[in-house]
C-alpha positions as CSV (number, residue, x, y, z in Angstrom):
1,M,146.6,-111.0,159.3
2,T,148.2,-108.2,161.2
3,D,149.4,-104.7,160.6
4,A,152.4,-105.2,162.9
5,P,155.7,-104.6,161.2
6,I,157.6,-107.8,160.3
7,T,161.3,-107.6,160.2
8,D,164.2,-110.0,159.7
9,S,165.1,-109.7,163.4
10,M,161.9,-111.5,164.3
11,V,163.1,-115.0,164.3
12,P,160.2,-117.5,163.8
13,V,159.6,-120.0,166.6
14,D,159.4,-123.5,165.3
15,L,157.1,-126.1,166.8
16,P,158.8,-128.8,168.8
17,E,159.7,-131.8,166.6
18,D,157.3,-134.1,168.3
19,V,154.4,-131.6,167.9
20,Q,154.6,-131.0,164.2
21,P,154.0,-134.6,163.0
22,S,151.3,-135.0,165.7
23,L,149.4,-131.9,164.6
24,A,149.9,-132.8,160.9
25,R,148.8,-136.4,161.5
26,S,145.7,-135.4,163.5
27,A,144.8,-132.7,160.9
28,S,145.2,-135.3,158.1
29,I,142.8,-137.7,159.8
30,I,140.2,-135.0,160.5
31,A,140.7,-133.7,156.9
32,L,140.2,-137.1,155.4
33,G,137.0,-137.6,157.5
34,N,135.9,-134.1,156.4
35,I,136.6,-135.0,152.7
36,V,134.4,-138.1,152.9
37,S,131.7,-136.2,154.9
38,R,131.7,-133.2,152.6
39,L,131.6,-135.4,149.5
40,L,128.7,-137.4,150.9
41,G,127.2,-134.1,151.8
42,L,127.4,-133.1,148.2
43,V,125.9,-136.4,147.1
44,R,123.1,-135.8,149.7
45,E,122.3,-132.4,148.3
46,T,122.6,-133.7,144.7
47,V,120.0,-136.4,145.6
48,I,117.8,-133.8,147.2
49,A,118.0,-131.5,144.2
50,Y,117.3,-134.4,141.8
51,F,114.2,-135.6,143.6
52,Y,112.8,-132.3,145.0
53,G,114.6,-129.5,143.0
54,A,114.9,-126.1,144.8
55,S,111.2,-126.2,145.7
56,G,109.2,-124.9,148.5
57,L,109.3,-128.4,150.0
58,V,113.0,-128.2,150.3
59,S,112.7,-124.8,151.9
60,A,110.2,-126.3,154.4
61,F,112.8,-129.1,155.2
62,Q,115.5,-126.4,155.7
63,A,113.2,-124.4,158.0
64,A,112.2,-127.4,160.0
65,S,115.8,-128.6,160.4
66,T,116.7,-125.2,161.9
67,I,115.3,-126.1,165.3
68,P,117.1,-129.5,165.8
69,T,120.3,-127.9,164.5
70,M,119.8,-125.0,166.9
71,I,119.4,-127.2,169.9
72,F,122.4,-129.2,169.0
73,D,124.6,-126.1,168.4
74,L,123.5,-124.5,171.7
75,L,124.0,-127.6,173.9
76,I,126.7,-129.6,172.3
77,G,128.2,-127.9,169.2
78,G,129.6,-124.9,171.0
79,M,130.4,-126.8,174.2
80,L,132.5,-129.4,172.3
81,S,135.3,-127.0,171.4
82,A,134.8,-124.4,174.1
83,A,134.5,-126.6,177.2
84,L,134.3,-130.3,176.7
85,V,137.6,-130.9,175.0
86,P,139.7,-128.5,177.2
87,V,138.2,-129.9,180.4
88,L,138.3,-133.6,179.5
89,A,141.8,-133.2,178.0
90,D,142.9,-132.2,181.5
91,Y,141.3,-135.3,183.0
92,A,142.8,-137.4,180.2
93,R,146.3,-136.6,181.5
94,P,148.1,-139.6,183.1
95,A,148.0,-137.9,186.5
96,R,144.2,-137.6,186.5
97,R,143.2,-140.5,184.2
98,R,141.5,-142.3,187.0
99,E,138.9,-139.5,187.3
100,L,138.1,-139.5,183.6
101,G,135.4,-142.2,183.8
102,Q,133.5,-140.3,186.4
103,A,133.7,-137.0,184.5
104,V,132.6,-138.6,181.3
105,G,129.7,-140.4,183.0
106,A,128.5,-137.2,184.5
107,V,128.6,-135.4,181.1
108,L,126.7,-138.2,179.4
109,S,124.1,-138.4,182.1
110,V,123.4,-134.7,182.2
111,V,123.4,-134.3,178.4
112,G,121.1,-137.4,177.9
113,L,118.6,-136.3,180.5
114,G,118.5,-132.6,179.6
115,V,118.2,-133.1,175.9
116,A,115.4,-135.7,176.4
117,V,113.4,-133.0,178.2
118,L,114.0,-130.5,175.4
119,V,113.0,-133.0,172.7
120,L,109.7,-133.5,174.5
121,V,109.1,-129.8,174.8
122,V,109.7,-129.2,171.0
123,E,107.4,-132.1,170.1
124,L,104.6,-130.5,172.1
125,L,105.2,-127.0,170.8
126,A,106.1,-127.9,167.2
127,A,103.4,-125.8,165.6
128,P,104.1,-122.4,167.2
129,I,107.9,-123.0,166.8
130,A,107.5,-123.7,163.1
131,H,105.4,-120.6,162.7
132,L,108.1,-118.6,164.5
133,V,110.8,-119.8,162.0
134,A,108.8,-120.0,158.8
135,G,105.8,-117.7,159.3
136,G,106.3,-116.3,155.8
137,F,105.3,-119.6,154.2
138,P,101.8,-120.2,152.9
139,P,99.6,-122.3,155.3
140,E,100.0,-125.6,153.4
141,L,103.8,-125.3,153.4
142,L,103.8,-124.4,157.1
143,D,101.9,-127.6,157.9
144,V,104.6,-129.6,156.1
145,T,107.2,-127.8,158.2
146,V,105.5,-128.8,161.4
147,T,105.3,-132.5,160.5
148,L,109.0,-132.5,159.4
149,L,110.0,-130.9,162.6
150,R,108.2,-133.5,164.7
151,I,109.8,-136.4,162.8
152,M,113.3,-134.9,163.0
153,T,113.4,-133.6,166.6
154,P,114.2,-137.0,168.3
155,A,117.4,-137.1,166.3
156,V,118.7,-134.3,168.5
157,W,119.1,-136.8,171.4
158,F,121.2,-139.2,169.4
159,L,123.3,-136.3,168.0
160,A,123.8,-134.8,171.5
161,I,125.1,-138.1,173.0
162,S,127.2,-138.6,169.9
163,G,128.7,-135.1,170.2
164,A,129.5,-135.7,173.9
165,V,131.3,-139.0,172.9
166,T,133.2,-137.0,170.2
167,G,134.4,-134.7,172.9
168,V,135.7,-137.6,174.9
169,L,137.5,-139.1,172.0
170,F,139.0,-135.8,170.9
171,A,140.3,-135.3,174.5
172,L,141.9,-138.7,174.3
173,Q,143.3,-137.7,170.8
174,R,141.4,-140.5,169.2
175,F,140.3,-138.7,166.0
176,T,139.5,-141.4,163.5
177,F,135.9,-142.4,164.3
178,P,134.7,-138.9,165.3
179,A,136.2,-137.6,162.0
180,F,134.0,-140.0,160.0
181,A,130.9,-139.7,162.1
182,A,129.4,-136.9,160.0
183,A,129.9,-138.9,156.9
184,I,127.8,-141.7,158.4
185,Y,125.1,-139.2,159.2
186,N,125.0,-138.0,155.6
187,L,124.9,-141.6,154.4
188,G,121.8,-142.1,156.4
189,V,120.0,-139.2,154.8
190,I,121.1,-140.4,151.3
191,L,119.9,-144.0,151.9
192,A,116.5,-142.8,153.2
193,A,116.0,-140.4,150.3
194,L,116.8,-143.1,147.8
195,A,114.7,-145.8,149.5
196,F,111.6,-143.8,150.5
197,H,111.3,-140.7,148.3
198,E,108.4,-142.2,146.3
199,Q,106.4,-143.4,149.3
200,L,107.1,-140.6,151.7
201,G,108.0,-137.6,149.5
202,I,109.8,-134.9,151.4
203,Y,109.3,-136.7,154.7
204,A,111.9,-139.3,153.6
205,L,114.5,-136.6,154.3
206,A,113.3,-136.3,157.9
207,V,113.5,-140.1,158.3
208,G,117.0,-139.9,156.9
209,V,118.0,-137.3,159.6
210,L,116.8,-139.7,162.3
211,L,118.5,-142.7,160.7
212,G,121.8,-140.8,160.3
213,S,121.8,-139.6,163.9
214,V,121.4,-143.2,165.1
215,L,124.2,-144.4,162.8
216,Q,126.5,-141.6,163.9
217,L,126.2,-142.5,167.6
218,G,126.5,-146.2,166.9
219,M,129.7,-145.7,164.9
220,Q,131.6,-144.0,167.8
221,L,130.5,-146.2,170.8
222,P,132.8,-149.1,170.0
223,D,135.8,-146.8,169.9
224,L,134.8,-145.3,173.3
225,R,134.7,-148.9,174.7
226,R,138.1,-149.6,173.3
227,A,139.5,-146.4,175.0
228,S,138.8,-148.1,178.4
229,V,137.5,-145.0,180.0
230,G,135.6,-146.9,182.7
231,I,132.4,-144.7,182.5
232,R,130.3,-144.4,185.6
233,L,127.0,-142.6,185.1
234,R,126.3,-139.9,187.7
235,L,124.6,-136.5,187.8
236,R,127.3,-134.7,189.9
237,H,131.0,-134.2,189.3
238,P,133.4,-131.2,189.6
239,A,134.0,-131.4,185.8
240,L,130.4,-130.3,185.2
241,R,131.0,-127.1,187.1
242,R,134.2,-126.4,185.2
243,I,132.4,-127.1,181.9
244,W,129.5,-124.9,182.9
245,R,131.8,-122.0,183.9
246,L,133.6,-122.2,180.5
247,Y,130.4,-122.7,178.5
248,L,128.0,-120.2,180.1
249,P,129.4,-117.2,178.2
250,I,129.4,-119.2,175.0
251,L,125.9,-120.3,175.6
252,F,124.8,-116.7,175.9
253,G,126.7,-115.8,172.7
254,L,125.2,-118.8,170.8
255,A,121.7,-118.0,172.0
256,V,122.0,-114.5,170.5
257,S,123.4,-115.9,167.3
258,Q,120.6,-118.5,167.1
259,V,118.2,-115.6,167.3
260,Q,119.9,-114.3,164.2
261,V,119.4,-117.7,162.5
262,V,115.6,-117.6,163.3
263,I,115.4,-114.0,162.0
264,D,117.3,-115.1,158.9
265,R,114.9,-118.0,158.2
266,R,111.9,-115.9,158.9
267,L,113.1,-113.1,156.6
268,A,114.0,-115.6,153.9
269,S,110.6,-117.3,154.1
270,G,109.1,-114.0,153.1
271,T,111.2,-113.5,150.0
272,G,109.8,-116.5,148.1
273,E,109.2,-120.2,148.7
274,Q,112.5,-121.2,147.0
275,S,114.9,-118.7,148.7
276,L,115.8,-121.0,151.6
277,A,116.5,-123.9,149.2
278,W,118.8,-121.7,147.1
279,M,120.6,-120.5,150.2
280,R,121.0,-124.0,151.4
281,D,122.6,-125.2,148.2
282,A,125.0,-122.3,148.1
283,T,125.9,-122.9,151.7
284,T,126.6,-126.6,151.0
285,L,129.3,-125.6,148.5
286,I,130.8,-123.1,150.9
287,Q,131.0,-125.7,153.6
288,L,133.2,-128.0,151.6
289,P,136.4,-125.9,151.6
290,H,135.5,-124.5,155.0
291,G,135.2,-128.0,156.6
292,L,138.2,-129.4,154.8
293,V,140.5,-126.5,155.8
294,A,139.3,-124.4,158.7
295,V,137.5,-127.0,160.7
296,A,140.1,-129.8,160.2
297,I,143.1,-127.6,161.1
298,S,141.3,-125.9,164.1
299,L,140.1,-129.2,165.6
300,A,143.5,-130.7,165.3
301,A,145.2,-127.7,166.8
302,L,142.8,-127.3,169.8
303,P,144.2,-130.1,172.0
304,A,147.8,-128.9,171.4
305,L,146.9,-125.3,172.1
306,S,145.1,-126.2,175.3
307,R,148.0,-128.3,176.4
308,F,150.6,-125.6,175.7
309,F,148.6,-123.0,177.5
310,A,148.1,-125.2,180.5
311,A,151.8,-125.9,180.6
312,G,152.7,-122.2,180.3
313,D,154.6,-122.8,177.0
314,E,153.8,-119.6,175.3
315,A,156.4,-120.1,172.5
316,A,154.9,-123.4,171.4
317,F,151.4,-122.0,171.8
318,R,152.3,-119.1,169.4
319,A,154.1,-121.4,167.0
320,T,151.1,-123.7,166.8
321,L,148.7,-120.8,166.2
322,G,151.0,-119.2,163.6
323,R,151.4,-122.4,161.7
324,G,147.6,-123.1,161.8
325,L,146.7,-119.6,160.5
326,R,149.3,-119.7,157.7
327,T,148.1,-123.2,156.6
328,V,144.5,-122.0,156.6
329,L,145.5,-119.1,154.4
330,L,147.5,-121.2,152.1
331,L,144.6,-123.6,151.4
332,I,141.5,-121.4,151.7
333,M,142.6,-118.6,149.5
334,P,142.8,-120.6,146.2
335,A,139.6,-122.5,147.1
336,T,137.7,-119.2,147.5
337,V,138.8,-117.6,144.3
338,G,138.6,-120.8,142.4
339,L,135.0,-121.5,143.5
340,F,134.1,-117.9,142.5
341,V,135.4,-118.3,139.0
342,L,134.0,-121.9,138.6
343,G,130.7,-121.2,140.3
344,Q,128.5,-121.7,137.3
345,P,129.9,-125.1,136.1
346,V,130.2,-126.4,139.7
347,V,126.6,-125.7,140.5
348,E,125.5,-127.2,137.1
349,L,127.6,-130.2,137.8
350,V,126.4,-130.8,141.4
351,F,122.8,-129.8,141.3
352,Q,121.3,-129.2,137.8
353,R,119.4,-132.4,137.0
354,G,116.0,-133.9,137.6
355,A,113.7,-131.3,139.2
356,F,116.5,-128.7,139.6
357,Q,116.1,-126.1,136.8
358,P,118.6,-123.7,135.1
359,S,116.9,-120.8,136.8
360,D,117.7,-122.4,140.1
361,T,121.4,-122.6,139.0
362,T,121.5,-118.9,138.4
363,A,120.0,-118.1,141.8
364,V,122.4,-120.5,143.6
365,V,125.5,-119.1,141.8
366,Q,124.5,-115.5,142.8
367,A,124.2,-116.5,146.4
368,L,127.4,-118.6,146.3
369,R,129.5,-115.7,145.0
370,I,128.3,-113.4,147.7
371,Y,128.8,-116.0,150.4
372,L,132.4,-116.4,149.2
373,I,133.2,-112.8,150.3
374,G,133.1,-114.0,153.9
375,L,134.8,-117.4,153.4
376,V,138.4,-116.4,154.1
377,P,137.7,-114.3,157.2
378,A,135.3,-117.0,158.5
379,S,137.9,-119.7,158.0
380,L,140.6,-117.7,159.9
381,D,138.1,-116.7,162.5
382,W,137.4,-120.4,163.3
383,L,140.9,-120.9,164.5
384,L,140.9,-117.6,166.4
385,N,137.8,-118.7,168.3
386,Y,139.6,-122.0,169.2
387,T,142.6,-120.0,170.3
388,F,140.6,-118.2,172.9
389,Y,138.9,-121.4,174.0
390,A,142.3,-123.0,174.5
391,R,143.2,-120.1,176.8
392,N,140.0,-120.8,178.9
393,D,138.5,-117.6,177.6
394,T,135.0,-118.3,176.3
395,L,133.6,-114.9,177.2
396,T,135.4,-112.9,174.5
397,P,134.2,-115.0,171.6
398,A,130.7,-114.9,173.0
399,L,130.6,-111.1,173.3
400,V,132.1,-110.8,169.8
401,G,129.4,-113.1,168.6
402,V,126.7,-110.8,170.0
403,A,128.4,-107.9,168.2
404,S,128.4,-109.8,164.9
405,V,124.7,-110.4,165.1
406,G,124.3,-106.6,165.3
407,I,126.4,-106.4,162.1
408,Y,124.2,-108.9,160.4
409,L,121.0,-107.0,161.3
410,L,122.5,-103.7,160.3
411,F,122.8,-105.1,156.7
412,A,120.0,-107.6,156.6
413,L,117.0,-105.5,157.5
414,P,117.5,-102.8,154.9
415,L,118.9,-105.1,152.1
416,V,116.2,-107.8,152.3
417,E,113.6,-105.2,151.2
418,R,115.8,-104.2,148.2
419,V,117.4,-107.4,146.9
420,G,115.5,-110.2,148.7
421,Y,117.4,-113.3,149.8
422,L,120.7,-112.0,148.3
423,G,120.6,-109.2,150.9
424,L,120.6,-111.8,153.7
425,V,123.5,-113.6,152.0
426,F,125.5,-110.4,151.9
427,A,124.6,-109.7,155.6
428,D,126.0,-113.1,156.5
429,S,129.3,-112.4,154.8
430,A,129.5,-109.0,156.5
431,K,128.9,-110.7,159.9
432,H,131.7,-113.2,159.4
433,T,134.1,-110.5,158.2
434,G,133.3,-108.2,161.1
435,H,133.6,-111.0,163.6
436,F,137.1,-111.9,162.3
437,L,138.4,-108.4,162.4
438,I,137.2,-107.8,166.0
439,M,138.7,-111.2,167.1
440,L,142.0,-110.3,165.5
441,I,142.2,-107.0,167.3
442,L,141.4,-108.7,170.6
443,L,143.9,-111.5,170.0
444,R,146.6,-108.9,169.4
445,R,145.7,-107.2,172.8
446,S,145.8,-110.6,174.5
447,L,149.1,-112.0,172.9
448,G,150.8,-108.8,172.1
449,N,152.6,-108.2,168.8
450,L,151.6,-110.9,166.3
451,G,154.4,-110.3,163.8
452,D,156.1,-113.6,164.8
453,L,153.0,-115.5,163.5
454,R,153.9,-114.2,160.0
455,G,150.3,-114.2,158.9
456,G,150.4,-110.9,157.0
457,T,153.3,-112.0,154.8
458,T,151.5,-115.3,154.0
459,A,148.2,-113.4,153.3
460,W,149.8,-111.2,150.7
461,R,151.7,-114.0,149.0
462,T,148.8,-116.3,148.8
463,L,146.6,-113.5,147.5
464,A,149.1,-112.7,144.8
465,A,149.3,-116.4,143.8
466,S,145.5,-116.7,143.8
467,A,145.4,-113.7,141.4
468,G,147.7,-115.4,139.1
469,M,145.6,-118.6,139.2
470,V,142.5,-116.5,138.4
471,L,144.2,-115.1,135.3
472,A,145.1,-118.5,134.1
473,L,141.6,-119.8,134.6
474,L,140.0,-116.9,132.8
475,L,142.2,-117.6,129.8
476,V,141.6,-121.3,129.8
477,I,137.9,-121.7,130.7
478,P,136.6,-120.2,127.4
479,L,138.9,-122.5,125.4
480,L,137.6,-125.5,127.4
481,R,134.0,-124.5,126.9
482,G,134.6,-124.4,123.2
483,A,136.4,-127.7,123.1
484,L,134.2,-129.8,125.5
485,P,130.7,-131.1,125.0
486,S,127.8,-129.5,126.8
487,G,126.0,-131.3,129.7
488,F,127.2,-133.3,132.6
489,E,130.3,-134.8,130.9
490,G,131.5,-131.5,129.6
491,N,131.0,-129.8,133.0
492,L,132.8,-132.6,134.8
493,L,135.8,-132.4,132.5
494,L,135.8,-128.6,132.6
495,V,135.8,-128.5,136.4
496,I,138.5,-131.3,136.7
497,V,140.8,-129.7,134.1
498,A,140.3,-126.2,135.5
499,M,140.9,-127.3,139.1
500,A,144.1,-129.3,138.1
501,L,145.4,-126.4,136.1
502,G,144.5,-123.8,138.7
503,G,146.1,-125.9,141.4
504,A,149.3,-126.4,139.5
505,V,149.6,-122.6,138.8
506,Y,148.9,-121.7,142.4
507,L,151.4,-124.3,143.7
508,A,154.0,-123.0,141.4
509,L,153.4,-119.4,142.4
510,V,153.4,-120.0,146.1
511,S,156.6,-122.0,145.7
512,L,158.1,-119.1,143.7
513,L,157.0,-116.7,146.4
514,K,158.5,-118.9,149.1
515,V,155.5,-119.6,151.2
516,E,156.9,-121.9,153.9
517,E,153.8,-124.1,154.4
518,A,153.6,-124.9,150.7
519,R,157.2,-126.2,150.9
520,L,156.4,-128.3,154.0
521,I,153.3,-129.8,152.3
522,V,155.2,-130.7,149.1
523,D,158.2,-132.1,151.1
524,R,155.8,-134.3,153.2
525,F,154.0,-135.5,150.1
526,A,157.3,-136.3,148.4
527,A,158.6,-138.2,151.4
528,R,155.4,-140.3,151.5
529,L,155.8,-141.2,147.8
530,H,159.5,-142.1,148.5
531,R,158.5,-144.4,151.4
532,R,155.9,-146.2,149.3
533,R,158.5,-146.9,146.6
């Protein structure tokens, strides 16, 4: 994590006793929600692969969903962590709680009205927008993309309001319902695909997106009512100016990054009808460990980091950041190398059935292993971004985001001509790695010596333990393949046994190497078992 020297004289700063359980509890809730969401996401992608394979129709759906996702990311996704939570967390303090209802009402009013206008514009301009994103498709597939876009776009309004509500609940440290909101969204897509795939074909997925967005908002509204915020709708409030000032730099950075997404989709659409579908499936598998580890820990840490910075408690701020980074390393390192080794059986297990062919498996595994190059830096980078947000610095991540787009283009444009869609995948990993390294350098300039965070020591120890785990897996997997039957049952048993064995070896090695966070997790798990007895 840092090249700063680490000596025994650098005494680690521990989190206050009341903060450690709170952060752990919040992270556990978010992680559980992420587990359910990611598992349902895998089910969703399995259902899609079964009914539609990795076909051009799935690529059309992926291209069409780019625009609603882009609007959400620009207006709500980035604002949630960068501005909404820090600002609303300030109004949620007892001293300012009376103002919270007015601030929330203003946010909901502006978001609802603004996104409604954008939805109307996209509906009217669906054809040229689809051509911009997927102009490499043949005409008939481009027409499908236009129709899918028109069906899905209204979902943005429900997702935007839901995202704003999530920000309010996070600021109030009410994590349960927001943590499971994405799971409900995935469930909506699954139900629509199962119910309407025969009648509607690929359009059933677009209906599912709309259904899932409505369910996601509906799930959170009762908890918002129970929070007794006292919402008063209005179009003006000082909180809006604060949010806008924090978010404007991020909006600029996100806008540039979304240009990269459009370029990525356009380039991929020219490398073959199936390329976007293969990239989508590989991304789904990457998002599982990323969501369970990086997103959960970062979201749980953000309110605490914001509170410590506002209070001027630099020691607690650094302790929270250090523990978060070390925990991300502890968990994401084995997930990365394990998924690299088990890529083939995992893809076969999750996707290879129905219309999904063995050739699709090969293509997805190739993309997956290249995406994995950027998983560790991307996961650490997630928390680094939130660290700057907590310090009310949204300009730095935005500018670094612009630079990372340049890194992407530097690799993508020449490589796509040589190796097709895999060149775009490698460019994405290079972008995440470059973004992380730049953010780490800037964080060191902002906070000074990072040796007390002890990230470098944890990185080397978890890397060594992961290497030992890989050796164990490489020895055992051939034996398992020879002993287990082929097909779904054999792959299921192979993945389960290999994951259990690999996890046991890794846990033993990090314990032997005295990785502190491993001991804390084991102790907490043992304490819970003891209480249940």
